[in-house]
N, C-alpha and C positions, 0 to 999 in steps of 0.2 A: 367540702368533701374533696379529697385529693383526686386529681385527674389520673385516669388509668387508660392504658391501651387495651382495646378489645379487638379480637379477631373473630369475624363472623362471615361465613359464606365467602371466604377468600379476601375480605376487605378489611384493612386496618382502620379502626375508628378510634379517635381520641375524643373524649367527652369532657366538657368543662361545665356542664350544667346539671350534674347530679344523676344522670342515668348511667348506671355502671354495669348493667347486665344485658347480654345480647337478646334475651327474650323480649325486651322492651323495644326492639327494632325488628319485628317479625317481617317487615317489608323486604328485608335482606335475604329472606329464604328463597333461594333459586329454584326450589322444587315447585313453587307456586307459579301460576300464570301471571303474566304482566298485569292484567286487570285486577286479579286478586291482590297482588302486591301494592298496586295503586290504592285500592280500597283500604288496605291495612294502614298504609301511610297516611291517607287522608283522615282517618279516624284519630290519628295522633296530632294532627296539625291544628294550631290555633288559626283564627281568622287572619291575624297579622302575618303568620307564616305562609298562608295560602296567597295572600296579596303579595308577599315578598317574592314568591315564585313568578309573579307577573311583572316584576320590576327589573329592568335591564339598565346597567350603568356602563358608560364608557370607562376605559382605564383612567384613573384619577390620581395615581401617585406612582412614584418609582417603586414598583412592587418588591424588588429585591433589596430595597433599603429599609429604613425604619418606618414605623407606622406614622401616617401624617398627623400633624398637629394643627388644629385651628381651621376654621372656615368650612366650606362645603366638603372638602376632601375628608376631614375628620368625621363629619356626619355620615358620609357614604361608607367610610370604613366601619363605623359602628353598626350601620345597617347590615353590612356584609357579615360581621361577627354575630349579629342577632338572627341571621337566616332570613333577612328581609331583601335579599338580592337573589334572583333566580338565574341571571345570566350577565355576563360581561362581554363587551366587544372591544376590539383593537388591542387586547392584551395578547401578545404573541411571543413565541419562543418557549422552549420547554421549561427553563428556569422560572420565567415569569408566570406561566400558566400553572405550574406546580405550586408556586407560592400562593396564588389566590385560591386555587382549588383546595389547598391544605387548610386554609382558613374556613372555607365553607364546610368541608368534610370533618375537620377535627376540632373546630372551635364552636360550632353551632349546636343547638339542642338536638336536632334530628340528623345532622350530617348529610343534608341533601346536596349533592354535587351541583356545580355550576355547568351550564352549557356555554361554551366559549365561541363567540361568533366573530367573523371578519368578512370584509368584502373581498372574497377570493373570486374575482370576476373572470379573469382569463389567465390565471396562474398565481402562484404564491411568490417564490423568488425567481424561479425559471418561468418566464412569461411566454405564453402562446400569443398569437395574433389577437387583436381586439375581437369581441364576439361578432361584430358586423363583418369583419374580414373572414372569420371562420365560416360564417354563413355562405360566403361566396364560394366555398369549396363544394357545397352541396354533397359533402361526403360525411354521412352520419357516423361511420365507424371512426373516422379521423377526429370528428368533433367529440365523440364519446371518449376517445383516448385522451384528448386534450384535457377534458374535465377530470379524467382519472389521474393524470399527472398532477393537476392542481390539487386534487384531494390528497394524493400521496404526500406531496410536500407540506401542505397545510396541516394535515393530521400528524405528520412527523414533528411539527413545531407546536403541537398542543391544541390546535384548532379542531373543533368538531362540528362546526356549523358555518356554512357560507351563505351570504345574502345574494345568491344567484341560483338559477339563471334569471336574468331579466327577460321576460317573454312578451313584453309589450310590442304589439304590432304598431309600426309608425310609418307614415308616408311623408313625414315632414323633415326634410334635410336641414332646416334651420334649427331644429331641436338638437342640442349637443349630445343628448343621451342616445341618439340612434347608434352611436358607436358601440353601445352596450346591448343592442337589440339584434334580432335576426332579420330585420328589414320590414318590407311592406306587405308581405303575404302571409295569411293565416295558415295555409296548408304547409308551406315550407317551415314556418315558425313552429308549428305543432310538432313536426318531425324532429326539429332541432331541440325543442323543449324536452322531448323524450330522451334524445341522445345525451343531453347534458345532465338530466336528472339521473339517468342510469350511470353516467360517468362519475358523478359525485357520490351517489349513494350505493351503487351496485344494482344488479338486476332485480333483486327481491328485497323485501323489508329485512329479511334475516341477514343480508349482507351488511347492514348497518353495524352489526356486532364486530365486523372486521376492523382491524386497527388502521387500515389505510382508506377507509371511506368516511364521509362526513355527511351530515344532514344538509339537504338543499332547501332553497327558499324561492318560490315563484313570486316575482314582483313585476310591476306594481299593480295591485288589484284595486281598481281596474280603470282602464282607458287613459292612462297617463301618456301614452304615445300620441294622443290626439289633443294635446294642449294647444289652445288657440295661438296662431301665429308662430308656433314653435318656441314660444317663450317659456322658460323653465318655471315650474310651480304655478302655471297659469290655469285658468278655467278650462273645463272640457264641456262641450255642448254637442252631443251627437245623437243620432236617431237610435231607436231600439234595434232597427235592422242592422246598423253598423255594430252595435254592441254585441248582439248575439252571433252575427256571422263573421265579424272581423276581429273583435277584441277578445271574446271569450274562448274561442277554440284552442289557442295554445295553453291557456290556463287549465282548461278541461283536460287536455292531453297530459300536462304535467301532473295533475291530480290522478288521472288514470294510471300514470307511471309510478305512483306511490310516493310522490313528494311529501315531505313531512311538515313543511312550514310554508306559509304564504306571508307576504308583506303587503299591507295596504298602501295606498298612494296618497300623494299630497293634494291632488286635485278634487274639485267637486264634480259630482255627476247628478244631473237633475237638481242642482242646487244644494245637494247634501255632500259634505266632505266625505271622501271614501272611508276615512277612519271612523266616522260616525254613521256609516251607511249600512243599515240592517238588511236592506235588499241584497247588497253584494255579499256581505259576510255571513248572514244567517239564512236568508232565503235561498240564495244560489249556492254558495260555497259549502256551508255546513248542512244545508237542507237538501236541495235538489241533487248536489254532487256527493253528499255524504262524506265530506272531508273530515277526518278524525285526528289530524294534527293540530297545530296551533297557528294563530295569526299574530304577527308582530307588527306594531306600528312602524312607520318610517320615522326617521330621526325627528323627535319633537312634534310629530304630527297631531298628537292629542291636544297639546296646549295651543297649537296653531288653529284649532277650531274656534278659538276666541277671536283671532284676527280675521278668520273667515266671516265672522258675524253669526256663527251657528251656535255659540255658547257664550253666556255672559261672563263666565269666569272659569277657573280651572276645575272647580268642583262640578259644575254643570258639564264641562267638557269630559270629565271622567265618567260621569253618569251616562252620557250619550255614547261614549266609546265602548264601555263594557256592555251596555244594553245592545249595541249594534253588533258585538261579537269580536271586538279587538282584544286579544287575550294578553298580550305582553306590551308593556309601555317602554319604548326605546327613548330614553333621555328626555322625557317630558317631566318626570318626577310627580306626575299627577296621581297615578295609582297609589304610590307609596305614601303620598301626602293626604289624599282625600278619600280613598276607597273604603277604608275601614269605617270611618265615620258615616259615610253614605249608607253603608249596610246597617250599622247600628241605629241610624235615624230612620230606617225603613224606606229609603229612597232607591236602594238597589237590592235586589234579591240575592241572598247569599248563594243560592243555587247557581247563579251566573258566575260568581267567583269560583265556586267548586268546579264548574265545568271548565273554566279557563285553566285553573291550576292542574286539574286532571289531565288536560291535553298536553300541557308542558311537561308534566311528570312522565307521561306516556312516552314522549320522544326521548327523554333522558334514559328511561328503562330500555328503550329500543336500541339506544347507542351503547348500552352496557355500562353506563357510568356508575350505576349503583353497585355493580359487581366489581368494578375496578375503576375508580374515579381517576386514576393516574395512568390509564391505558395509553393515553396520547403523550405521555411525558417520559419518553425514552431518549436520552441525549445521544446514545450510540446510534440509534436509528435516525435521529435528526441529522447528525453529522454525515451519515452514509447516504441520506436521501436527497438533501437539498443540493440542487445543481449538479446532480450526477450525470454521467454520460448518457444513460438511457433517457433521462428526462430532456436533456438538450437535443438528443436525436429526435425525440418525439415532437418537440415544438418546432424543430426545423422542418420536419415532414409536414406538419400542419401549416407552417408559413408558406411553403412552396405551393401547397394545394389551394391556398387562399388568394393567390395572385391572379388578376384578371388582365388579359391582353385586350385593350380597347381598340387599338389601331396598329396596323403594321403595313403601311403602304410600301410598295417596292421591296417587300421582304427585307427590310432593314435589319430585322431581328430573325434569328439569333446572331449575335456578334461572332465574327471570326475569332479564333483563339490565338492567331499569330499574325504578324505582319501589318498590324494597324496601329495608328496613333489615335488614342482615345483621350478626349478631354472630359473630365468629370467636374461638373460645376453645380454649385448650390450649397448653402450652409447646412442644409439637412443631410447632404451626402456624407458629412463628417460628424454627424450628430449621434452620440451614443445614448442620448437620453430620450429624445422625442419618440423614437420607435417603440419605447416601452408603453406609450399611451398614457391615459389619465389615471386609470384605476390600477395603480401599482404600489399599494400601501406598503407591502412587505419587501418589495424589490429594492435593491441598492441602486443609487443613481449611477448613470454612465456605465451600465453593464450590458447594453445592447451591442451586438456586432454592427458597426456602421457599414453603410454601402461601400465606402472607400475601403474599409478593411476586407470586406467580402470580395471586391473586385481585385484587390491586391493579391489574392490567392491565385489568380490567373496570370502567369508570368510571361506569356508569349507576346503580349502587346505592350507598347509604351503608354503608360497611364500617367496623366498629369492632372492634378487637382487644383482648382481655384474655387473659393467659396462665392466670389462675386460680390456679395454683400451680407452683412449680418442680418439675421431675420428679426431678432429682438434687441432691445437696448437695456433691458433689465433682466435679472435672474428670474426665472419663472417658477411658480409653485402651484400646488393644488388649491391653495386658498386665495390667490391673488389674480387680478385681471392681468392679461398679457399686454405688454407695451411693445409695439413693433417699431422697427427702424423704417422711417419713411423719408429720410433725408441723406444719409451717408452712402454715397455711391462710389466711394474711393476705390473699391475693388473691381469696378466694372471693367476698366481698361485691361487689367491683368487677365480677367476672365475672357474678354474678347480676343486677346492676343493668343491664348492657348487654343481657343475655339477655332480661330482662323487657320491655325496650323494643324488641326486635327482632321482625321478621316471621318470620325464619328464623334458627336458630342452627346454625352449622357448628362442630363440635367435632373436633379432631384429636388422637387419643389412640392409645396403643400402647406399643411398645418403642423405646428409644433404639437407635442403630445398633450399639453394642457389647454389646447384650443378647442378640443371636443371633450365631451363628458358632462357631468352634472354642472349646471349653472353656466354652461358655455353655449348659449344660444347666439345665433348670428343673423343679421339681416342682409349680409352680403356673403355670397358663397364663392367668391373669386379667391385668387392668391393674395394673402395678406402681405403688407409691407411692400417692398420693391421688387418682388419676384416676377410679376407680370412684365414690368419694364425690363428687367434683366433678360427674361426669356425673349422678348422681341428684339433686344439689342444683339443677343447672341445669334438669333435667327438671321439677322442682316449679314453677318459675316460667315455663317455656316448653317444652312438649313437642314443638314443631315443630323437631326436631333432625335434622340430617344428620351422622351419625357417620362420620368418615373415619379409617380404621385405617392406622397406620404400624407395620409389624411384619415380622419376619423368619421367622415360623412361624405355623401355625394357632394361634389363641387360643380359649379357652373363655369365651364371653361370654353366658351364658344370660339374664341380666337385660336386657342390651342387645338381644338377639335378640327378646325378648318385648315390650319397651317402646318402643324407638327406631324411628320410622317409616322411616327411610332409613339404610342402612349401605353404605359404599363401602370395599372392600378395596383400599387403595393401597400396601401393602407398604412397602419402601424402594426408591424408584424411581430413585435416582441423581441425576446432575447436574441434570436438568431436572424434578425432582419437582414443584415448585410449578406450573409451566406445564402439565404433564400433568394434574394434579388439577383445576386451575381450568378447563381446557378441557372436561374430562368433566363437572364440576359444572354448567357453564353450557350444556352441550349442543352445544358445537362439535365434540365427538367423542362418539359414541354408544358406551358401554362394551360390549365383546364378550368379555371374558375369562371363562374357566371355571376353577374350582378344580382344581389338580393334586394337592391333598391334602384329605382330609376334615377338617372342623372339628368337634372333639368338643363335647358338651354340658358335660362336665366332665373334669378330668384323669384321673378314675378309669376312663374309657373307653379310655384310651390303652394300647396302640396300637389305633387304629380305622381301618378301611379298607373299601373297597367290595367288593373281590374276596375276601371271606371264604369259609369253607366252611360248608356247611349245618348240620352236626352231625346227630345222630340225632333231635334234638327241636327242630326249627326253629320250631315254632308251638304254640299252646296248644290242642291238639285235645280235651283232656279237661276244659278249663275249671278247671284247678288250677294250682299253682305249678311243676309239674315239667316245665319247658321252658326252653330256653336264653334267658335274659333277665336283666336287673337288676331288683331289687325297688324301687329308688328313683329310676330314671330310664329313659326309653326307651332301647332298645338302638341306635337309629339315630343318626347324627351330627346335629349342629345344621345344618350345611351339607355336603352330600355331594360327593364327587369328581365333577368334570364340571359342577358347578352354577354358574350365573351368569346374571343377568338382563340385560335390555336396556331402553332407553327405548321400544322397540317390542315386539311379541309375534310369536311364530312358531307356526304350526300345522302339524302333521304329518298326512299322509293317504296312503292308498293304498300301504301297504307291500306289496311283492311280492318273491317269490323265483322265479327263472326256471323251476324245477320242484320237485317234491316230494321226489324221491329222486335221489341221485347216486352214481356209482361213484367209488372212490378215484382221485384224479388229476384229476377233473373240477372246474372252477371253479364256485363257487356265486355267482351274480350276484344282488344285492339292490338294489332301488330303492325310493325313497320320495319323495313330493312334499312340499316344504316351502314354506309360504306366509308372507310377511310380512303379518300380519293387523293390524298396529298403524298408528300415525300417523307413524312416522319410518323413514327408510332405516336399515338396520342389517346387522350381520354375525351369523351363527350358526355354531356348531361342531356339525355333525351327527355324532353318535356312534353307533357300532355295537358292540353287546355280544353275546357268545356264551356259551352255557352247554352244555357237554357233559354230558348228563343222567346217563350212567353209563359207567364205564370200569374199567380194571384198577387205577387209582388214583382216589380221590375228587377231583373237580375243583371249583374255586370256583363260587359261585352265578352269577357273571357275570365276563367278562373283556373288556376293551376290545380289539377286533380291527380297528378301522378308524375313521377320522374324516375329515371334510372341512370346511374353513372356507369358507363361502360368503357372498356379499354380495347382499342383496336390496333393491330399491327397495320402498317401501310399496305394498302390493297385489300385488307380483310373486310368482310361483310358479316354482320350479325343481324339476326331477327330479334327485335325487342318486343316483348308482349307485356301489356299492362291491362289491368282489369278494373272496371268501374262497378261498384256495388251501390246499394242504397245509401251507404255512408257518404259516397261522393256525389250522388245524383240529387240529393235533397238540399233544403235550406231551412233556416229558422224564420218563422213569422215574427210579427212585432210583439207577441206575447211569449216568445220562447218555445213555441211548439215546432217540432221538426216535421217538415212536410216533404213528401215525395209525390210530385204531381205528374200526371200524364202530359205528354206534349212532344215536341220535336227538339232535338239537341244537335248542336254542331260540335265537332271536335277539331282540334288543330294539334299536330305533332311536329316538333322541330327543335332547333337548338337555341331558341330565344322566344320571348313572348310576342315579338312583333311579326314573325313570319314562320310559315311551316306548311306542311301538307294538310288538307282539309277534307272532312267527310261528315257524315251525319247519320242519325238513327232516330227512331220513334220509340217512345215509352208509352205503352197503352194502359 
């Protein structure tokens, strides 16, 4: 039968399989509800087509060229033409996406559109700071806007689904993926999860129909941030108390915010790989939390259950994954190879396949793909959106807000704008690639503004740059291990010479972009290569050093913390890195960031976090060694969670609680006066911590339960009021029940987790 073009409900459909009238595609009728349309479509689908919706392939051929011939690529191509592929990832750009979408829509029997996914982690082409850096802003509107920029650019290039946000709580600086997280705290992490979901998807489910929003994905469900030793892909062994009170809250917040997809994780939990874990996916996520989107596996995680020793072969891995609630198979090929036979053999219920396919179709309908499968394929919009001025302005704003001032002895900062000789030293200072971070799949290499370029915008001082030493000796990439220079010091003398003749030395040191991220675990958290030696050599000739850190995780820098007068945590700030750093160093932006993770004194303290448990011996009451401590270093972090300085100072006074005792259900209202007591206008993050002094389970020594970002003119005072409700006063027991218990509570309010004004109240 000759192919014919059909127009139905505003969508062009080309059919190559014999269906030539629109009445045979009633699911395209926009007058019906989404669920009615899904029902109509499901009735037409074969078992193979349902399983096909559950199959996701990575881009496997040059899509704008000829069809692939031979091997795995040809097989995948035939699957695509048969309707046995529901999603593709890493296909990007309007021309490429339109090509694969056209095959799915115009060459398959039912014309079901693809959902196109990509790791849009902190931007598409125009990159914001890495997520850990964004978390340091404690600015939910800025973080939401950053995700909106990412969604705007990604959607303009054909992408309609991102594998973000990562909402794993992690206390482990050795784990490279902390760069992708919001840090160590579930309360802050939950707020950021909501901001990012709303930034990607919009404020309501209806916003998914807009052309500039994309579906978001909460990952990695669950507990991936607690891999043992910080080693990537490792085992997780945590208590139920940690699971319910630390791990789950950001995922629950993302679900409550309407997130449409979840990704399971590589790790085991209680001996069961997350991909095959029905407790996580069916009991908690789809059961207790009533999640109605779909769950995608992580890359190859279904077949990896064989290596875990949880399945004897791919068929059993498929059976266990679908039974556990994993709806879409990312690049394992197990579902497309094994699932139909498992159903026909009676080993898997077809109702489970129906449920998974229905969930995937639901998200496609919510995105409007059935009504216009090419809605994300507008080349004019792509050209106008990618890298435009508004997006660059937005990521610059986010970058400035992410910078944390860790030390500023003798008010070395801000720099004077004229009359100074400044030496800029360090290979990273002239690096236009590392500031982009590790997750920058769609970004072009060497497109970041370097620190050197940013500082060159200020013309009043004499600026001289010397790299001192190369950081690496081979070209770095996403796929390969980094090889550092540990022997070539030939640039040391030139760097020392310019430093000796300078008034101020600015040194940019840290990690290259590919040293953090997935599969970038470390056992040392110091400066790699020759950087520490270079720092100490420069210090000998000029101690007036401003150390600017470029890194994707907390570092352990005890020598620098002791000797260097000014330290600026500038992370990996994305496209506008150099401009953000320069504007902070010169005082055009007063830093306001606060750490979302504790910085250890040495790697032996890891994992280290502020919301620890007291233990039975928290202090040295007997003046002997038998108390909880280290014998060779203080047990406190170098820089604690919530810490961050400003060019001004803030004073806290008059902490009040509206009464001394409360009945259950009564709100606890807390107020404090905050004064800008310094010489600059500035922003402060007012933080509220709570300690439940006794309960049916031991509780942490303090937990973040509220914060507010305020802006104060110099000399100005504001009264900040925060409220504790049952949502903040309770905790989960080991069975997942939420408890609010009578007792006494202490509060602390201040600008960091380590100190503040204290008071207390009773809950009856």
